[in-house]
C-alpha positions in Angstrom: -36.3 -6.1 23.8 -34.6 -2.7 23.5 -34.3 -0.4 26.5 -33.3 3.2 26.5 -30.1 4.6 28.2 -30.6 7.7 30.2 -27.3 9.3 31.1 -28.1 10.7 34.5 -30.0 7.6 35.6 -27.0 5.4 34.9 -24.6 7.7 36.8 -27.0 7.9 39.7 -27.4 4.1 39.9 -23.7 3.6 39.8 -23.2 6.1 42.6 -25.9 4.2 44.7 -24.2 0.9 44.0 -20.8 2.2 45.0 -22.2 3.7 48.2 -24.1 0.5 49.1 -21.4 -2.0 48.0 -18.3 -0.4 49.3 -16.7 -3.8 49.7 -17.3 -4.6 46.0 -19.0 -7.9 46.6 -20.8 -7.7 43.2 -18.9 -10.0 40.7 -16.1 -8.0 39.0 -16.7 -4.8 41.0 -13.2 -4.8 42.5 -11.9 -4.2 39.0 -13.9 -1.1 38.4 -15.4 -0.1 41.8 -18.6 1.2 40.0 -16.6 4.1 38.5 -16.7 5.2 34.9 -13.8 6.6 32.8 -14.0 10.1 31.3 -16.1 10.2 28.1 -14.6 10.0 24.7 -14.6 13.0 22.4 -17.3 12.7 19.7 -14.8 13.7 17.1 -12.8 10.6 17.9 -15.8 8.4 17.2 -16.6 10.3 14.0 -13.0 9.8 12.8 -13.4 6.1 13.4 -16.7 5.8 11.7 -15.4 7.7 8.7 -12.3 5.5 8.5 -14.2 2.2 8.5 -17.4 3.3 6.8 -19.6 2.3 9.8 -21.9 3.9 12.3 -21.5 2.7 15.9 -24.8 1.5 17.4 -26.5 4.6 18.7 -26.8 3.5 22.3 -23.2 2.5 22.6 -22.1 5.7 20.9 -24.1 7.7 23.4 -22.6 5.7 26.3 -19.0 6.3 25.4 -19.4 9.9 24.5 -21.9 11.1 27.1 -21.7 8.6 30.1 -18.3 7.0 30.3 -15.7 5.5 28.0 -15.5 2.2 29.7 -15.3 1.4 33.4 -18.1 0.1 35.5 -20.1 -2.6 33.7 -20.9 -6.3 33.4 -18.3 -8.8 34.6 -15.0 -7.0 34.9 -16.3 -3.8 33.4 -16.8 -2.2 30.0 -13.6 -1.9 27.9 -12.6 1.6 26.8 -13.3 2.1 23.1 -10.4 0.7 21.1 -9.1 -1.6 23.9 -9.5 -5.2 25.1 -8.0 -7.4 27.8 -4.5 -8.9 27.7 -2.2 -10.7 30.0 -0.7 -7.4 31.2 -4.0 -5.6 31.5 -5.8 -3.6 28.8 -4.1 -3.2 25.4 -5.2 -1.5 22.2 -7.0 -3.7 19.6 -4.5 -6.1 18.0 -1.5 -4.6 19.9 -0.5 -7.8 21.6 -2.1 -10.3 19.1 -4.6 -10.1 16.3 -8.0 -10.4 17.9 -10.2 -7.8 16.2 -11.0 -8.4 12.5 -11.9 -6.1 9.6 -14.3 -3.6 11.0 -15.3 -2.3 7.6 -16.7 -5.8 6.8 -20.1 -7.1 7.9 -20.3 -9.5 10.8 -20.5 -12.9 9.2 -22.9 -14.7 11.6 -26.6 -14.6 12.3 -26.8 -17.7 14.6 -24.5 -19.6 16.9 -21.2 -20.8 15.3 -18.6 -23.3 16.1 -16.3 -25.6 14.1 -17.9 -29.0 13.3 -17.4 -32.1 15.4 -15.1 -33.5 12.8 -12.6 -30.8 13.5 -12.6 -31.4 17.3 -12.1 -35.1 16.8 -8.6 -34.2 15.4 -7.5 -32.8 18.8 -4.4 -34.7 19.8 -4.4 -37.0 22.8 -0.8 -38.3 23.0 -0.7 -41.7 24.6 1.5 -42.3 27.7 5.1 -42.8 26.6 5.0 -40.5 23.6 8.4 -38.9 23.1 8.4 -35.3 24.2 9.5 -34.1 20.8 6.7 -36.0 19.1 4.1 -34.6 21.6 5.4 -31.1 21.1 5.0 -31.5 17.3 1.4 -32.8 17.7 0.4 -30.0 20.0 2.2 -27.4 17.8 0.4 -28.5 14.7 -2.9 -28.5 16.6 -2.4 -25.0 17.9 -1.6 -23.8 14.4 -4.9 -25.2 13.2 -6.7 -23.4 16.0 -5.0 -20.1 15.1 -5.9 -20.5 11.5 -9.5 -21.8 11.8 -10.7 -20.9 15.3 -8.9 -17.7 16.3 -8.7 -16.1 12.9 -9.7 -12.4 13.4 -12.1 -12.6 10.4 -14.4 -14.9 12.5 -15.3 -11.8 14.5 -15.0 -9.1 11.8 -17.5 -6.3 12.0 -17.6 -6.6 15.9 -15.6 -5.1 18.8 -14.9 -6.7 22.2 -16.6 -4.8 25.0 -16.0 -7.0 28.1 -14.3 -10.1 29.4 -15.7 -12.7 31.8 -12.3 -14.0 32.8 -10.3 -16.9 31.4 -10.2 -15.4 27.9 -14.0 -15.5 27.6 -15.4 -12.3 26.1 -18.5 -10.5 24.9 -18.6 -8.5 21.7 -20.8 -5.8 20.2 -21.6 -6.1 16.5 -21.1 -2.8 14.7 -21.4 -3.7 11.1 -24.0 -5.8 9.2 -27.5 -7.0 10.0 -26.5 -8.0 13.5 -25.3 -4.5 14.3 -26.2 -3.4 17.8 -26.5 -6.8 19.3 -24.1 -8.4 21.9 -22.5 -11.8 21.2 -20.7 -14.1 23.6 -17.3 -15.6 22.7 -16.6 -18.9 24.4 -13.9 -20.1 22.1 -11.4 -20.3 24.9 -13.6 -23.2 26.2 -14.1 -24.5 22.7 -17.7 -23.3 23.1 -17.9 -21.2 19.9 -19.8 -17.9 19.7 -23.5 -17.2 20.0 -25.9 -14.2 20.3 -26.9 -13.2 23.8 -30.7 -13.6 24.4 -33.1 -12.4 27.0 -35.3 -14.7 29.1 -37.9 -14.2 26.4 -35.6 -15.3 23.6 -35.0 -11.9 22.1 -31.5 -10.8 21.2 -29.8 -8.3 23.5 -28.8 -4.8 22.5 -26.0 -2.9 24.2 -28.6 -1.0 26.3 -30.3 -4.2 27.3 -26.9 -5.7 28.3 -25.8 -2.8 30.4 -29.1 -2.0 32.1 -29.8 -5.6 32.9 -26.4 -5.7 34.7 -27.3 -2.5 36.6 -30.6 -4.0 37.7 -29.1 -7.4 38.7 -26.3 -5.6 40.6 -28.8 -3.6 42.6 -30.8 -6.8 43.4 -27.8 -8.8 44.5 
């Protein structure tokens, strides 16, 4: 499934949603109020593409340069290009912590990914009465393993975060490699791994599909 973005149609639909849902009852709407940010200069996108040797997916490129550079969108809204969520609000990629991997490298996955069961069996479960210093050491060692093997930015190299669902759950757009143009869900915060979004018919979801499906569902809610 690949649907086409039409700039004016998106803007008109958002205006209709904002007028109809002034109380922002649609999930996440209070964060963006159905409003888009100003568009991004095409030259900024071209500089990025030259720097990393990639071409942004055409529909996403069109959106941020001709419709809006973030704002109204699925869940809590579309991130502005170059930003993701942080404890204090939006921050630039990797400003607060390393989240985004090497964008000049190909995205390494073509199907759902998680660490094996053997890894998760190592998760510490300190018994009652464990001395605090011992428990702290166990949890510290475990968190270090998670940082190295589960939150390593290279797991998501070749992809950029585009939205968050709350509670550190995110969705990413692949921009490099065979999966370029498709949206993936990141549920590592719940130990759920990552997986490609799929439509009801089982097809992978492009950026256009992702955004326009949200517009349709918001209008129907």
